[in-house]
N, C-alpha and C positions, 0 to 999 in steps of 0.2 A: 563481378561484384561490383555494388553500388558505389560511385566514387563522385563527391562535388568538389568543384573548385573552391580555393582556399577563399579566394574571393567573394563568392556565396555567403561565407560565413562573418565575414567580416561586414557585408551587406547589411546583416541582421543587426549592426550594433548592439549587440549583448550590451545590458547593463550588469556590472558585476558591484554595483552598490546603489545609493540611493541618487549619486552623483552621474550615472549614466557612462563610467567611464567605458572607453572602446576597449577590445583585447589587442593586445600586441601582434599584430602580424605572425611574428614567429611562433608566438605561442597558437594562436588561432590554425596555423599550418600544423603545428604536432596534434593539437585535439583531432583536426581532420584525419590524421594519419592512422591514429590511434582507432579512430570510430572506422575507419575504412576495413581494419582488421578486425576489431574486435566490434561485437553488435551490443549495442546499449541496450540496456535490458531495467524497463522500469517496472516494481514490483506491485505497483497497484494505481490502477486507474479505472473511475466508476461511471464513464459514459454509458455504457449499456444501462444504467438507472437512469441516468438522464434520456435515453432514448424511450426506455420504457415508460417515463413520467410525461413527455413529451408528445401526446399524441397526434399534435400538428407536423411534428419533425420529420422531413422528406431524408430517408436516409441515404438513400443516393444522392441527390441534391447536395444537401446539408452539409457533407462530409468532404464531401470532392471541393469544395470552397470555404476560403477564410471564414469561419463562422462565430466570430467576434460580433456582430449582429444578434446571435442568441445568447449570448454570454458564454458559449463552451469554453472549455480550455485546450478542447481536443478536437483537429482535423485534419484532412490527409496532407494539404499544403504547410500544415507545421509540423507534422508528425516526418515528413522527407526533410525539413530543414533543420529539428532537433535531432536528424541521424538515427531516428528509433529502428533500433532493429530488433527487438522482441518487448512484446509487453504482454503482461500479466492483467487480462482485462477483469475485473472484480463484477462478481453475478451476485451483488448486496441484493438479500431480504430484511425488512426492518426488522429487530427482533419481538415487537409485538404481533408477529405473523406466527403461527406458533400450528405443529402437526400437519395433516396433508396439507392443506394449501400451502404453507412454506416452501415442501416439497415440490409442489407444480407450479410456483411461481420461479424455483432456484431452476427448474428446467425451462421454464419459460425465459430466463437470462439466458442460460447457455444458449439458446436457440437464435436470440439474439447476435450474439458474438458470433456463432456461426454464419448466420446471414449477412453480418458485415463481410465475412471472409469469401460467401459465395458471391456477393454485388460487386465486390472491388476486386477479383482474382489476381490482379495485376500488382494489387497494395499486398493485401493481407493473405495469409495461409496458415491455416490454424497447426500449430506445435504442440507434440505429446511427449518427446524427450529433447534431451540438450544437441542430440546429434541433428534434430529436426530445426533445432533456431539454427544452429550453425549453417546448414545446408540451404536454411529459407534467407538467411541474411548474406550469404553468398551470391543468391541468387537476385539479390535486389529487391525482396518482399521484406513486410514485417512479420516476423513470428508471433502470430497469436496464441498465447495460453488462457485458459483459465483459473480463476482463482474464486473457492467460496467464503464469502466473509462471515462465517457465524457458524458455530456449531449447531444451534438451534435449526439450521436448515436441512438437517438428515433426518430429525422427526425420531433422536434417539433409537436409529435403526443402523447396526452396521450393514444390512444390506443394501440398505439406502445407499450409505456413504461407497459401497463397493460399483454401486450402478451409477455416482456420480463420477468417481473416477472413469467406469467405462463410457458416460458421457464425455468425457475429455478433460475434468477439473483435475488440477495437479497439485493445487494446496488448497486446506482448509484452514481457516482462522479460527479456531478453538472457540470464541464469543465474540459476539459485538459487546454492544454497549451493556447489555444485561447478562446475569448468571443463565447459564444452562441448567437442566437437570443435573449434569455433570461435571460443573465448571466454573470455576471465581471469574469474572470478570474486573477490569482494572478499574472499572468506572460503578461499579455497585456493591454495596455494602457484601463483606464475603460471606457464605454460607457454608460452603465446605473446606475452607483452609487450602485452596486448590483444586483439585482433579478429585472427584472420588475413585473407585475403585473400576467402576465402568468406564471413567475416562480415562483411566490407565490405558484400558482395554482398547478404546479408541485412539488412544498415541500408536498402540502397538500394531493394531490392524493397517494405520495409516504405514506406517514404516515397512510393513509385509505387502502391502499393493503398491509401494514405492509413490505414493502421495507424502508430499510436502507437510509436514506441522508447522505452521504459522502460530506465531505467538504475540502478534500485534494484539493490542486489545484485552488480554488476558492479565490476570494481577501476577502479582508478583510470586507469590505461592504457585499458583497454576502455571507460570515459567518452570521455575525448579523443580516440580513435579516431572512437566513435562521432558525438563533435561534429563531428569534422574532415569527415566524410564526409556529414551529415545535411543533406539540405535542408529539412526539415521540424521544427518545432520538436521536441524532447525532452519525457518527464516523468522524473521520478522520483517513482513511486507512492509511496512510503512510505519516505521517508529524513530524516535529520536534518544538521544543521550539525556538520560535524566542529570548525569554530572554537568551537563550545560544549561539545562533549564529543567527544573524539578515540577514535571506535570506527570499524571498517575501513567497515563499513555507512552511515556518514555520509559528506558531500561538502564537499569541500577548498574554502578562499576562492578558490583557483585556477580549480578546474572551476564555481564560482558565476560566478565572471567570463565563463567562457565560455559558460556557460548563459544570462548577459544577454542575448549578445549572439548567439545561436543563437533568444532569444525563447522558452525552454521556461520550464517551471515545475517547482518542487522542492515534495512535497508531506510538509510535516512527522510522523515516524512519533511513535505513543503507546509502544514497548517500550520498557521503563524502562532496559535496557542500553545503550540507544544515545540515552537523553533524559538521562541521567545518568552521567559518568563515574565518580564514586563508586560509583555502583551497579557497573557493569561489573567495575571493580577487584575488590570484593566477590564478585560473580559467580564470578569467575575463580579467588579464593581457596576459595570453597566447591565449586568444581570440583576442586581440587587436593583437600582436604580428603577428595572422595568416594573419589578414586584412592588416597589414601594408607590410606584404611580397607578396601577392595575393591577389588584392581583382578587380576581376572580376566584369564589362569586361573594366573598364577605368584607375583602379589604383593598388597600389601595386609597391614595390620596384622590385620585380621579377615577376611583370606579364607576361605570357605566357612563364615561364622558372620554370617547377614545381619542376625541382631538385635543381635548387638553392634556390628556397622558401622550399624546405623540409630541406637543410642542413641549412638554418640560423634558422630554427626553431627547430631541431635538436640541435642547437649549443645554443640557447637561453634556452633550456631545462637542457643542460648539468650545466649551468650558474646558472640556478635557479629552481630547484629539488624542486618538490611539498611538501608542509608541512604536514607531519604525520596525519594521522588521525585513531584512534585505537577504539576498543572497550569500553574501559573507556569514550571515550567523548561520545559513545552513551547513556551509562549507565549516563552519565551527564545529557543528554536530559530526559532521563525518570527520574531521580531524579527532575527537576525542574519543570516538568510538576505535578507531584505526589505532590511536597512543593505549588505549586499554586492552584491546581484544586481537589489535593485529592489522593490517594491512588487507590481508587474506579475508577478513570479518565485515567488511563495508560494502553496501550497494547503496542504490538510489530505488526511491518507494515514492513515487512525488505525492497521489492523493491527489492528482488532478482529476476536476470535475466530481470531488467529493468533499470538495472544501469551499467554503463560502469567498475567501479571498486568499491570496498569495503575497509571497515576500516580493518584494520588489529588485526586478531583474529575473522574475519566477514566475511569469504571470500565463504561459501557455509551455505545450508542449517541443515547441521551438527553443525553448531557452536551455534544456539540457547541455548543451556543449559550453555555454556561458560558464555553468558551474564547476565543468572541469577546467575550463579555462582558470578560474580563480584557482582552483588547486593547484595547477600547474604554476601559476604566479606563487605562487607558496612554496614552490619546491619539491611537486611531486613527480617523479621519473615518470615517463611515458609507460612503462611495465606497472605503474601503481597505478595510472590512470586508465590502462586497461582493465587492473582487475576490478575497480570500482565502478567502471561502467557496464561491466556485463560479464567479465572472467569469474568474478566468487561465485555468481549465481550459477552461471553452467560449472564450474567442479561441484558445487553443492547437489545441484540434480544428477550431476552421474554417478555422485557418490550415492544418494539415495536410492536410485536405479540400482546400483550395485548391491547394498544392501538388498534389497525388494529381492533381488534374484538368489539371494544365499538364502532367505527367508522362504520364499515360496517352494524350495527344495526340500524342506524340512518341516513346514508350518503349514499346515490346513486353514483354511480361512475360518474366522472366528464365528460361534454362533450364540456369543452373549448376549444377554440381553440387561437393558436397565435394572425392572424388575427381580431378575436373578440375580445380579450380582450386586447391585446396592439394596436390593431389599426395599421395602416399604417406602415411597414418599415421605418425606419429612416435612412437618407444616410451616 
């Protein structure tokens, strides 16, 4: 089993607030012990997409050393310092890609994840079950899992969904930022009031296979529809609590109650606009200023004058500094989820390398222990810390695997198609 000296944790000088307080040595030792026995599992990291978008990035050289120079939040030294034991790597494809090309690009992203494990066999190993995660963590490696971040990536095809599972995908987010043809997104105008009949069939087929249903990014109506039909626990791979910050991507208390009954898990996100309602309002105001200064093709005070538009926005930024967002605020989300949904209902879903900035004290994958230390400082027991670190995710994985085994004994693969189940596409 991989172990780190407590001094190595302290040396990182974890910031738990904007004032960069140092972790109490006793708390650091407790976190050390918890993470030696329980794999810390992060629900969402977008490094594969960053690798795909950076053709000059040398996967072997740049992951093996500190990658701050490239602006990445993830590299092997910091993964080790952060005690990461299991990682769901997102194989995200922008929802603007549709049809066969989206399927191809998803498979290419999956190949990147598997390529990481092949290039660094002493660091990463592909994991497909909860037992795999435990075994790989005990061997001192990082269990690498695959999450598809959007239902558009299967091209409305259950056979493609099954082949994605065969290729290693162990969760799928039902939508991304846009609606699919069978599910409403949280950040698009609703079209179906949740899931269509085909969307419900997608959830059933995911349960039958053992693929986790991820409800991050989906509308509240979609959340409720999926929870109404799901036989296995669901996940939210990277979402916060709406009761702490009222953002469309966060989860309401009503839905948290449903997740508790489903035995699912909500993995707290680090995106600053989701963490802080003040930061989200500031970002909306800033976006409005950008439009006011330069709104192609017909409007804007400085349309066609990018230098003046930039200077004006720089001036606005100086006059309106972004409200601070801190590690402690992320801990507030975790505590709210635990309060409403239960300690067994919460996990960590950073969204590292998929977000433009991070809370103070959570700037990279090495900072996960600092978050656990903040919870310990607030009174969380070691058993509770183990649950939020990865124990809850392992439980959900095992329950989903058990449900799949039962369903596969009685239920054949679904042959449903979008056209057959939902009828002609609505305009």
